[in-house]
mmCIF file of the N, C-alpha and C atoms, coordinates in Angstrom:
data_MODEL
# 
_entry.id   MODEL 
# 
loop_
_atom_site.group_PDB 
_atom_site.id 
_atom_site.type_symbol 
_atom_site.label_atom_id 
_atom_site.label_alt_id 
_atom_site.label_comp_id 
_atom_site.label_asym_id 
_atom_site.label_entity_id 
_atom_site.label_seq_id 
_atom_site.pdbx_PDB_ins_code 
_atom_site.Cartn_x 
_atom_site.Cartn_y 
_atom_site.Cartn_z 
_atom_site.occupancy 
_atom_site.B_iso_or_equiv 
_atom_site.pdbx_formal_charge 
_atom_site.auth_seq_id 
_atom_site.auth_comp_id 
_atom_site.auth_asym_id 
_atom_site.auth_atom_id 
_atom_site.pdbx_PDB_model_num 
ATOM 1   N N  . MET A 1 1  ? -12.121 37.413 -14.063 1.00 0.00 ? 1  MET A N  1 
ATOM 2   C CA . MET A 1 1  ? -12.944 38.054 -15.046 1.00 0.00 ? 1  MET A CA 1 
ATOM 3   C C  . MET A 1 1  ? -14.292 37.352 -15.161 1.00 0.00 ? 1  MET A C  1 
ATOM 4   N N  . ILE A 1 2  ? -15.222 38.005 -15.756 1.00 0.00 ? 2  ILE A N  1 
ATOM 5   C CA . ILE A 1 2  ? -16.554 37.441 -15.943 1.00 0.00 ? 2  ILE A CA 1 
ATOM 6   C C  . ILE A 1 2  ? -16.477 36.252 -16.888 1.00 0.00 ? 2  ILE A C  1 
ATOM 7   N N  . GLY A 1 3  ? -17.120 35.158 -16.499 1.00 0.00 ? 3  GLY A N  1 
ATOM 8   C CA . GLY A 1 3  ? -17.161 33.972 -17.335 1.00 0.00 ? 3  GLY A CA 1 
ATOM 9   C C  . GLY A 1 3  ? -15.982 33.037 -17.140 1.00 0.00 ? 3  GLY A C  1 
ATOM 10  N N  . GLN A 1 4  ? -15.049 33.371 -16.265 1.00 0.00 ? 4  GLN A N  1 
ATOM 11  C CA . GLN A 1 4  ? -13.897 32.511 -16.011 1.00 0.00 ? 4  GLN A CA 1 
ATOM 12  C C  . GLN A 1 4  ? -13.983 31.928 -14.606 1.00 0.00 ? 4  GLN A C  1 
ATOM 13  N N  . ALA A 1 5  ? -13.535 30.682 -14.478 1.00 0.00 ? 5  ALA A N  1 
ATOM 14  C CA . ALA A 1 5  ? -13.505 30.042 -13.167 1.00 0.00 ? 5  ALA A CA 1 
ATOM 15  C C  . ALA A 1 5  ? -12.345 30.614 -12.352 1.00 0.00 ? 5  ALA A C  1 
ATOM 16  N N  . HIS A 1 6  ? -12.594 30.803 -11.081 1.00 0.00 ? 6  HIS A N  1 
ATOM 17  C CA . HIS A 1 6  ? -11.571 31.306 -10.175 1.00 0.00 ? 6  HIS A CA 1 
ATOM 18  C C  . HIS A 1 6  ? -11.373 30.290 -9.064  1.00 0.00 ? 6  HIS A C  1 
ATOM 19  N N  . PRO A 1 7  ? -10.132 29.937 -8.778  1.00 0.00 ? 7  PRO A N  1 
ATOM 20  C CA . PRO A 1 7  ? -9.894  28.972 -7.700  1.00 0.00 ? 7  PRO A CA 1 
ATOM 21  C C  . PRO A 1 7  ? -10.294 29.577 -6.353  1.00 0.00 ? 7  PRO A C  1 
ATOM 22  N N  . ARG A 1 8  ? -10.904 28.757 -5.548  1.00 0.00 ? 8  ARG A N  1 
ATOM 23  C CA . ARG A 1 8  ? -11.314 29.212 -4.215  1.00 0.00 ? 8  ARG A CA 1 
ATOM 24  C C  . ARG A 1 8  ? -10.126 29.090 -3.268  1.00 0.00 ? 8  ARG A C  1 
ATOM 25  N N  . LEU A 1 9  ? -9.834  30.150 -2.550  1.00 0.00 ? 9  LEU A N  1 
ATOM 26  C CA . LEU A 1 9  ? -8.723  30.130 -1.609  1.00 0.00 ? 9  LEU A CA 1 
ATOM 27  C C  . LEU A 1 9  ? -9.038  29.159 -0.478  1.00 0.00 ? 9  LEU A C  1 
ATOM 28  N N  . GLY A 1 10 ? -8.170  28.211 -0.255  1.00 0.00 ? 10 GLY A N  1 
ATOM 29  C CA . GLY A 1 10 ? -8.376  27.228 0.793   1.00 0.00 ? 10 GLY A CA 1 
ATOM 30  C C  . GLY A 1 10 ? -9.375  26.155 0.430   1.00 0.00 ? 10 GLY A C  1 
ATOM 31  N N  . GLY A 1 11 ? -9.855  26.146 -0.784  1.00 0.00 ? 11 GLY A N  1 
ATOM 32  C CA . GLY A 1 11 ? -10.870 25.188 -1.202  1.00 0.00 ? 11 GLY A CA 1 
ATOM 33  C C  . GLY A 1 11 ? -10.387 23.760 -1.186  1.00 0.00 ? 11 GLY A C  1 
ATOM 34  N N  . ASP A 1 12 ? -9.129  23.524 -1.532  1.00 0.00 ? 12 ASP A N  1 
ATOM 35  C CA . ASP A 1 12 ? -8.588  22.166 -1.525  1.00 0.00 ? 12 ASP A CA 1 
ATOM 36  C C  . ASP A 1 12 ? -8.637  21.576 -0.124  1.00 0.00 ? 12 ASP A C  1 
ATOM 37  N N  . ARG A 1 13 ? -8.262  22.367 0.843   1.00 0.00 ? 13 ARG A N  1 
ATOM 38  C CA . ARG A 1 13 ? -8.258  21.923 2.248   1.00 0.00 ? 13 ARG A CA 1 
ATOM 39  C C  . ARG A 1 13 ? -9.672  21.547 2.690   1.00 0.00 ? 13 ARG A C  1 
ATOM 40  N N  . LEU A 1 14 ? -10.652 22.377 2.339   1.00 0.00 ? 14 LEU A N  1 
ATOM 41  C CA . LEU A 1 14 ? -12.035 22.107 2.739   1.00 0.00 ? 14 LEU A CA 1 
ATOM 42  C C  . LEU A 1 14 ? -12.603 20.905 2.005   1.00 0.00 ? 14 LEU A C  1 
ATOM 43  N N  . ALA A 1 15 ? -12.287 20.765 0.719   1.00 0.00 ? 15 ALA A N  1 
ATOM 44  C CA . ALA A 1 15 ? -12.788 19.640 -0.063  1.00 0.00 ? 15 ALA A CA 1 
ATOM 45  C C  . ALA A 1 15 ? -12.203 18.323 0.422   1.00 0.00 ? 15 ALA A C  1 
ATOM 46  N N  . ALA A 1 16 ? -10.999 18.356 0.979   1.00 0.00 ? 16 ALA A N  1 
ATOM 47  C CA . ALA A 1 16 ? -10.345 17.149 1.476   1.00 0.00 ? 16 ALA A CA 1 
ATOM 48  C C  . ALA A 1 16 ? -10.781 16.811 2.900   1.00 0.00 ? 16 ALA A C  1 
ATOM 49  N N  . GLY A 1 17 ? -11.645 17.644 3.488   1.00 0.00 ? 17 GLY A N  1 
ATOM 50  C CA . GLY A 1 17 ? -12.107 17.396 4.859   1.00 0.00 ? 17 GLY A CA 1 
ATOM 51  C C  . GLY A 1 17 ? -11.109 17.804 5.912   1.00 0.00 ? 17 GLY A C  1 
ATOM 52  N N  . ALA A 1 18 ? -10.123 18.598 5.543   1.00 0.00 ? 18 ALA A N  1 
ATOM 53  C CA . ALA A 1 18 ? -9.087  19.015 6.485   1.00 0.00 ? 18 ALA A CA 1 
ATOM 54  C C  . ALA A 1 18 ? -9.318  20.424 7.004   1.00 0.00 ? 18 ALA A C  1 
ATOM 55  N N  . GLY A 1 19 ? -10.472 21.005 6.701   1.00 0.00 ? 19 GLY A N  1 
ATOM 56  C CA . GLY A 1 19 ? -10.752 22.358 7.179   1.00 0.00 ? 19 GLY A CA 1 
ATOM 57  C C  . GLY A 1 19 ? -10.979 22.365 8.680   1.00 0.00 ? 19 GLY A C  1 
ATOM 58  N N  . ARG A 1 20 ? -10.660 23.475 9.325   1.00 0.00 ? 20 ARG A N  1 
ATOM 59  C CA . ARG A 1 20 ? -10.877 23.615 10.766  1.00 0.00 ? 20 ARG A CA 1 
ATOM 60  C C  . ARG A 1 20 ? -11.849 24.768 10.974  1.00 0.00 ? 20 ARG A C  1 
ATOM 61  N N  . PHE A 1 21 ? -12.898 24.489 11.706  1.00 0.00 ? 21 PHE A N  1 
ATOM 62  C CA . PHE A 1 21 ? -13.947 25.474 11.933  1.00 0.00 ? 21 PHE A CA 1 
ATOM 63  C C  . PHE A 1 21 ? -14.033 25.797 13.426  1.00 0.00 ? 21 PHE A C  1 
ATOM 64  N N  . VAL A 1 22 ? -14.719 26.855 13.772  1.00 0.00 ? 22 VAL A N  1 
ATOM 65  C CA . VAL A 1 22 ? -14.843 27.273 15.164  1.00 0.00 ? 22 VAL A CA 1 
ATOM 66  C C  . VAL A 1 22 ? -15.429 26.146 16.015  1.00 0.00 ? 22 VAL A C  1 
ATOM 67  N N  . ASP A 1 23 ? -16.374 25.395 15.481  1.00 0.00 ? 23 ASP A N  1 
ATOM 68  C CA . ASP A 1 23 ? -16.993 24.320 16.250  1.00 0.00 ? 23 ASP A CA 1 
ATOM 69  C C  . ASP A 1 23 ? -16.031 23.165 16.512  1.00 0.00 ? 23 ASP A C  1 
ATOM 70  N N  . ASP A 1 24 ? -14.920 23.113 15.784  1.00 0.00 ? 24 ASP A N  1 
ATOM 71  C CA . ASP A 1 24 ? -13.930 22.062 15.985  1.00 0.00 ? 24 ASP A CA 1 
ATOM 72  C C  . ASP A 1 24 ? -12.994 22.367 17.151  1.00 0.00 ? 24 ASP A C  1 
ATOM 73  N N  . VAL A 1 25 ? -12.959 23.592 17.612  1.00 0.00 ? 25 VAL A N  1 
ATOM 74  C CA . VAL A 1 25 ? -12.064 23.994 18.694  1.00 0.00 ? 25 VAL A CA 1 
ATOM 75  C C  . VAL A 1 25 ? -12.723 23.647 20.023  1.00 0.00 ? 25 VAL A C  1 
ATOM 76  N N  . ARG A 1 26 ? -12.057 22.838 20.836  1.00 0.00 ? 26 ARG A N  1 
ATOM 77  C CA . ARG A 1 26 ? -12.604 22.393 22.130  1.00 0.00 ? 26 ARG A CA 1 
ATOM 78  C C  . ARG A 1 26 ? -11.592 22.641 23.256  1.00 0.00 ? 26 ARG A C  1 
ATOM 79  N N  . PRO A 1 27 ? -11.460 23.878 23.722  1.00 0.00 ? 27 PRO A N  1 
ATOM 80  C CA . PRO A 1 27 ? -10.520 24.128 24.817  1.00 0.00 ? 27 PRO A CA 1 
ATOM 81  C C  . PRO A 1 27 ? -11.018 23.494 26.114  1.00 0.00 ? 27 PRO A C  1 
ATOM 82  N N  . PRO A 1 28 ? -10.103 23.151 27.023  1.00 0.00 ? 28 PRO A N  1 
ATOM 83  C CA . PRO A 1 28 ? -10.513 22.559 28.307  1.00 0.00 ? 28 PRO A CA 1 
ATOM 84  C C  . PRO A 1 28 ? -11.457 23.487 29.060  1.00 0.00 ? 28 PRO A C  1 
ATOM 85  N N  . GLY A 1 29 ? -12.483 22.914 29.659  1.00 0.00 ? 29 GLY A N  1 
ATOM 86  C CA . GLY A 1 29 ? -13.431 23.698 30.440  1.00 0.00 ? 29 GLY A CA 1 
ATOM 87  C C  . GLY A 1 29 ? -14.501 24.390 29.617  1.00 0.00 ? 29 GLY A C  1 
ATOM 88  N N  . LEU A 1 30 ? -14.563 24.095 28.320  1.00 0.00 ? 30 LEU A N  1 
ATOM 89  C CA . LEU A 1 30 ? -15.546 24.731 27.441  1.00 0.00 ? 30 LEU A CA 1 
ATOM 90  C C  . LEU A 1 30 ? -16.965 24.385 27.883  1.00 0.00 ? 30 LEU A C  1 
ATOM 91  N N  . LEU A 1 31 ? -17.820 25.373 27.960  1.00 0.00 ? 31 LEU A N  1 
ATOM 92  C CA . LEU A 1 31 ? -19.227 25.171 28.293  1.00 0.00 ? 31 LEU A CA 1 
ATOM 93  C C  . LEU A 1 31 ? -20.079 25.491 27.073  1.00 0.00 ? 31 LEU A C  1 
ATOM 94  N N  . HIS A 1 32 ? -21.235 24.864 26.984  1.00 0.00 ? 32 HIS A N  1 
ATOM 95  C CA . HIS A 1 32 ? -22.185 25.126 25.913  1.00 0.00 ? 32 HIS A CA 1 
ATOM 96  C C  . HIS A 1 32 ? -23.411 25.799 26.514  1.00 0.00 ? 32 HIS A C  1 
ATOM 97  N N  . ALA A 1 33 ? -24.080 26.593 25.726  1.00 0.00 ? 33 ALA A N  1 
ATOM 98  C CA . ALA A 1 33 ? -25.283 27.285 26.186  1.00 0.00 ? 33 ALA A CA 1 
ATOM 99  C C  . ALA A 1 33 ? -26.461 26.876 25.315  1.00 0.00 ? 33 ALA A C  1 
ATOM 100 N N  . ALA A 1 34 ? -27.626 26.855 25.936  1.00 0.00 ? 34 ALA A N  1 
ATOM 101 C CA . ALA A 1 34 ? -28.870 26.584 25.211  1.00 0.00 ? 34 ALA A CA 1 
ATOM 102 C C  . ALA A 1 34 ? -29.892 27.617 25.659  1.00 0.00 ? 34 ALA A C  1 
ATOM 103 N N  . VAL A 1 35 ? -30.697 28.068 24.731  1.00 0.00 ? 35 VAL A N  1 
ATOM 104 C CA . VAL A 1 35 ? -31.731 29.051 25.030  1.00 0.00 ? 35 VAL A CA 1 
ATOM 105 C C  . VAL A 1 35 ? -33.079 28.404 24.750  1.00 0.00 ? 35 VAL A C  1 
ATOM 106 N N  . LEU A 1 36 ? -33.948 28.438 25.720  1.00 0.00 ? 36 LEU A N  1 
ATOM 107 C CA . LEU A 1 36 ? -35.293 27.898 25.554  1.00 0.00 ? 36 LEU A CA 1 
ATOM 108 C C  . LEU A 1 36 ? -36.255 29.065 25.440  1.00 0.00 ? 36 LEU A C  1 
ATOM 109 N N  . ARG A 1 37 ? -36.963 29.101 24.334  1.00 0.00 ? 37 ARG A N  1 
ATOM 110 C CA . ARG A 1 37 ? -37.926 30.176 24.103  1.00 0.00 ? 37 ARG A CA 1 
ATOM 111 C C  . ARG A 1 37 ? -39.331 29.601 24.115  1.00 0.00 ? 37 ARG A C  1 
ATOM 112 N N  . SER A 1 38 ? -40.277 30.422 24.448  1.00 0.00 ? 38 SER A N  1 
ATOM 113 C CA . SER A 1 38 ? -41.673 30.001 24.469  1.00 0.00 ? 38 SER A CA 1 
ATOM 114 C C  . SER A 1 38 ? -42.147 29.713 23.046  1.00 0.00 ? 38 SER A C  1 
ATOM 115 N N  . PRO A 1 39 ? -42.909 28.647 22.856  1.00 0.00 ? 39 PRO A N  1 
ATOM 116 C CA . PRO A 1 39 ? -43.456 28.374 21.533  1.00 0.00 ? 39 PRO A CA 1 
ATOM 117 C C  . PRO A 1 39 ? -44.669 29.260 21.218  1.00 0.00 ? 39 PRO A C  1 
ATOM 118 N N  . HIS A 1 40 ? -45.073 30.090 22.168  1.00 0.00 ? 40 HIS A N  1 
ATOM 119 C CA . HIS A 1 40 ? -46.260 30.932 22.010  1.00 0.00 ? 40 HIS A CA 1 
ATOM 120 C C  . HIS A 1 40 ? -45.839 32.393 21.835  1.00 0.00 ? 40 HIS A C  1 
ATOM 121 N N  . ALA A 1 41 ? -46.093 32.932 20.670  1.00 0.00 ? 41 ALA A N  1 
ATOM 122 C CA . ALA A 1 41 ? -45.717 34.317 20.405  1.00 0.00 ? 41 ALA A CA 1 
ATOM 123 C C  . ALA A 1 41 ? -46.460 35.267 21.338  1.00 0.00 ? 41 ALA A C  1 
ATOM 124 N N  . HIS A 1 42 ? -45.758 36.212 21.888  1.00 0.00 ? 42 HIS A N  1 
ATOM 125 C CA . HIS A 1 42 ? -46.322 37.262 22.754  1.00 0.00 ? 42 HIS A CA 1 
ATOM 126 C C  . HIS A 1 42 ? -46.964 36.708 24.024  1.00 0.00 ? 42 HIS A C  1 
ATOM 127 N N  . ALA A 1 43 ? -46.579 35.500 24.421  1.00 0.00 ? 43 ALA A N  1 
ATOM 128 C CA . ALA A 1 43 ? -47.132 34.922 25.654  1.00 0.00 ? 43 ALA A CA 1 
ATOM 129 C C  . ALA A 1 43 ? -46.543 35.639 26.860  1.00 0.00 ? 43 ALA A C  1 
ATOM 130 N N  . ARG A 1 44 ? -47.326 35.742 27.894  1.00 0.00 ? 44 ARG A N  1 
ATOM 131 C CA . ARG A 1 44 ? -46.846 36.334 29.139  1.00 0.00 ? 44 ARG A CA 1 
ATOM 132 C C  . ARG A 1 44 ? -46.581 35.192 30.110  1.00 0.00 ? 44 ARG A C  1 
ATOM 133 N N  . LEU A 1 45 ? -45.295 34.961 30.395  1.00 0.00 ? 45 LEU A N  1 
ATOM 134 C CA . LEU A 1 45 ? -44.921 33.899 31.325  1.00 0.00 ? 45 LEU A CA 1 
ATOM 135 C C  . LEU A 1 45 ? -45.083 34.419 32.739  1.00 0.00 ? 45 LEU A C  1 
ATOM 136 N N  . LEU A 1 46 ? -45.823 33.692 33.533  1.00 0.00 ? 46 LEU A N  1 
ATOM 137 C CA . LEU A 1 46 ? -46.054 34.116 34.912  1.00 0.00 ? 46 LEU A CA 1 
ATOM 138 C C  . LEU A 1 46 ? -44.971 33.606 35.845  1.00 0.00 ? 46 LEU A C  1 
ATOM 139 N N  . SER A 1 47 ? -44.411 32.441 35.534  1.00 0.00 ? 47 SER A N  1 
ATOM 140 C CA . SER A 1 47 ? -43.325 31.914 36.347  1.00 0.00 ? 47 SER A CA 1 
ATOM 141 C C  . SER A 1 47 ? -42.556 30.870 35.540  1.00 0.00 ? 47 SER A C  1 
ATOM 142 N N  . VAL A 1 48 ? -41.345 30.616 35.991  1.00 0.00 ? 48 VAL A N  1 
ATOM 143 C CA . VAL A 1 48 ? -40.498 29.602 35.368  1.00 0.00 ? 48 VAL A CA 1 
ATOM 144 C C  . VAL A 1 48 ? -39.935 28.742 36.489  1.00 0.00 ? 48 VAL A C  1 
ATOM 145 N N  . ASP A 1 49 ? -40.160 27.431 36.406  1.00 0.00 ? 49 ASP A N  1 
ATOM 146 C CA . ASP A 1 49 ? -39.612 26.503 37.392  1.00 0.00 ? 49 ASP A CA 1 
ATOM 147 C C  . ASP A 1 49 ? -38.378 25.857 36.775  1.00 0.00 ? 49 ASP A C  1 
ATOM 148 N N  . ALA A 1 50 ? -37.205 26.332 37.158  1.00 0.00 ? 50 ALA A N  1 
ATOM 149 C CA . ALA A 1 50 ? -35.954 25.836 36.595  1.00 0.00 ? 50 ALA A CA 1 
ATOM 150 C C  . ALA A 1 50 ? -35.321 24.768 37.479  1.00 0.00 ? 50 ALA A C  1 
ATOM 151 N N  . GLY A 1 51 ? -36.019 24.307 38.480  1.00 0.00 ? 51 GLY A N  1 
ATOM 152 C CA . GLY A 1 51 ? -35.472 23.333 39.430  1.00 0.00 ? 51 GLY A CA 1 
ATOM 153 C C  . GLY A 1 51 ? -35.008 22.046 38.779  1.00 0.00 ? 51 GLY A C  1 
ATOM 154 N N  . ARG A 1 52 ? -35.826 21.464 37.905  1.00 0.00 ? 52 ARG A N  1 
ATOM 155 C CA . ARG A 1 52 ? -35.442 20.210 37.261  1.00 0.00 ? 52 ARG A CA 1 
ATOM 156 C C  . ARG A 1 52 ? -34.225 20.397 36.365  1.00 0.00 ? 52 ARG A C  1 
ATOM 157 N N  . ALA A 1 53 ? -34.134 21.522 35.694  1.00 0.00 ? 53 ALA A N  1 
ATOM 158 C CA . ALA A 1 53 ? -32.987 21.785 34.835  1.00 0.00 ? 53 ALA A CA 1 
ATOM 159 C C  . ALA A 1 53 ? -31.712 21.922 35.662  1.00 0.00 ? 53 ALA A C  1 
ATOM 160 N N  . ARG A 1 54 ? -31.801 22.567 36.802  1.00 0.00 ? 54 ARG A N  1 
ATOM 161 C CA . ARG A 1 54 ? -30.630 22.746 37.669  1.00 0.00 ? 54 ARG A CA 1 
ATOM 162 C C  . ARG A 1 54 ? -30.129 21.419 38.228  1.00 0.00 ? 54 ARG A C  1 
ATOM 163 N N  . GLU A 1 55 ? -31.000 20.434 38.363  1.00 0.00 ? 55 GLU A N  1 
ATOM 164 C CA . GLU A 1 55 ? -30.635 19.128 38.920  1.00 0.00 ? 55 GLU A CA 1 
ATOM 165 C C  . GLU A 1 55 ? -30.004 18.190 37.897  1.00 0.00 ? 55 GLU A C  1 
ATOM 166 N N  . LEU A 1 56 ? -30.055 18.511 36.617  1.00 0.00 ? 56 LEU A N  1 
ATOM 167 C CA . LEU A 1 56 ? -29.495 17.637 35.583  1.00 0.00 ? 56 LEU A CA 1 
ATOM 168 C C  . LEU A 1 56 ? -27.982 17.556 35.702  1.00 0.00 ? 56 LEU A C  1 
ATOM 169 N N  . ALA A 1 57 ? -27.447 16.364 35.453  1.00 0.00 ? 57 ALA A N  1 
ATOM 170 C CA . ALA A 1 57 ? -26.003 16.165 35.511  1.00 0.00 ? 57 ALA A CA 1 
ATOM 171 C C  . ALA A 1 57 ? -25.309 17.036 34.468  1.00 0.00 ? 57 ALA A C  1 
ATOM 172 N N  . GLY A 1 58 ? -24.250 17.697 34.880  1.00 0.00 ? 58 GLY A N  1 
ATOM 173 C CA . GLY A 1 58 ? -23.467 18.510 33.955  1.00 0.00 ? 58 GLY A CA 1 
ATOM 174 C C  . GLY A 1 58 ? -23.934 19.941 33.800  1.00 0.00 ? 58 GLY A C  1 
ATOM 175 N N  . VAL A 1 59 ? -25.097 20.281 34.350  1.00 0.00 ? 59 VAL A N  1 
ATOM 176 C CA . VAL A 1 59 ? -25.609 21.652 34.231  1.00 0.00 ? 59 VAL A CA 1 
ATOM 177 C C  . VAL A 1 59 ? -24.846 22.539 35.210  1.00 0.00 ? 59 VAL A C  1 
ATOM 178 N N  . ARG A 1 60 ? -24.238 23.593 34.701  1.00 0.00 ? 60 ARG A N  1 
ATOM 179 C CA . ARG A 1 60 ? -23.467 24.512 35.546  1.00 0.00 ? 60 ARG A CA 1 
ATOM 180 C C  . ARG A 1 60 ? -24.301 25.691 36.020  1.00 0.00 ? 60 ARG A C  1 
ATOM 181 N N  . ALA A 1 61 ? -25.259 26.132 35.197  1.00 0.00 ? 61 ALA A N  1 
ATOM 182 C CA . ALA A 1 61 ? -26.071 27.288 35.565  1.00 0.00 ? 61 ALA A CA 1 
ATOM 183 C C  . ALA A 1 61 ? -27.360 27.278 34.756  1.00 0.00 ? 61 ALA A C  1 
ATOM 184 N N  . VAL A 1 62 ? -28.410 27.786 35.381  1.00 0.00 ? 62 VAL A N  1 
ATOM 185 C CA . VAL A 1 62 ? -29.690 28.002 34.706  1.00 0.00 ? 62 VAL A CA 1 
ATOM 186 C C  . VAL A 1 62 ? -30.057 29.446 35.014  1.00 0.00 ? 62 VAL A C  1 
ATOM 187 N N  . LEU A 1 63 ? -30.202 30.252 33.993  1.00 0.00 ? 63 LEU A N  1 
ATOM 188 C CA . LEU A 1 63 ? -30.490 31.662 34.178  1.00 0.00 ? 63 LEU A CA 1 
ATOM 189 C C  . LEU A 1 63 ? -31.890 31.979 33.682  1.00 0.00 ? 63 LEU A C  1 
ATOM 190 N N  . THR A 1 64 ? -32.625 32.749 34.449  1.00 0.00 ? 64 THR A N  1 
ATOM 191 C CA . THR A 1 64 ? -33.952 33.207 34.060  1.00 0.00 ? 64 THR A CA 1 
ATOM 192 C C  . THR A 1 64 ? -33.993 34.720 34.232  1.00 0.00 ? 64 THR A C  1 
ATOM 193 N N  . ALA A 1 65 ? -35.077 35.324 33.816  1.00 0.00 ? 65 ALA A N  1 
ATOM 194 C CA . ALA A 1 65 ? -35.207 36.786 33.969  1.00 0.00 ? 65 ALA A CA 1 
ATOM 195 C C  . ALA A 1 65 ? -35.141 37.202 35.430  1.00 0.00 ? 65 ALA A C  1 
ATOM 196 N N  . ALA A 1 66 ? -35.554 36.324 36.341  1.00 0.00 ? 66 ALA A N  1 
ATOM 197 C CA . ALA A 1 66 ? -35.499 36.641 37.775  1.00 0.00 ? 66 ALA A CA 1 
ATOM 198 C C  . ALA A 1 66 ? -34.071 36.819 38.260  1.00 0.00 ? 66 ALA A C  1 
ATOM 199 N N  . ASP A 1 67 ? -33.102 36.263 37.560  1.00 0.00 ? 67 ASP A N  1 
ATOM 200 C CA . ASP A 1 67 ? -31.706 36.369 37.965  1.00 0.00 ? 67 ASP A CA 1 
ATOM 201 C C  . ASP A 1 67 ? -31.106 37.743 37.661  1.00 0.00 ? 67 ASP A C  1 
ATOM 202 N N  . ARG A 1 68 ? -31.803 38.578 36.908  1.00 0.00 ? 68 ARG A N  1 
ATOM 203 C CA . ARG A 1 68 ? -31.297 39.920 36.599  1.00 0.00 ? 68 ARG A CA 1 
ATOM 204 C C  . ARG A 1 68 ? -31.397 40.846 37.788  1.00 0.00 ? 68 ARG A C  1 
ATOM 205 N N  . ARG A 1 69 ? -32.166 40.507 38.753  1.00 0.00 ? 69 ARG A N  1 
ATOM 206 C CA . ARG A 1 69 ? -32.389 41.402 39.909  1.00 0.00 ? 69 ARG A CA 1 
ATOM 207 C C  . ARG A 1 69 ? -31.301 41.277 40.934  1.00 0.00 ? 69 ARG A C  1 
# 
């Protein structure tokens, strides 16, 4: 009712630090993704050199617009 406190479902678990969130799930082989956007609004990119990114340890794939073809 209005003006009355209502217990939060599962609130005790979260307040005790025992909550489980999607980011806590780490299945074997899990990969993470990162998106790099231009800091310049409406900029026209003429080319992207992804070579250095592909050479980094642990990088599985680097995708650019050229990969859509």
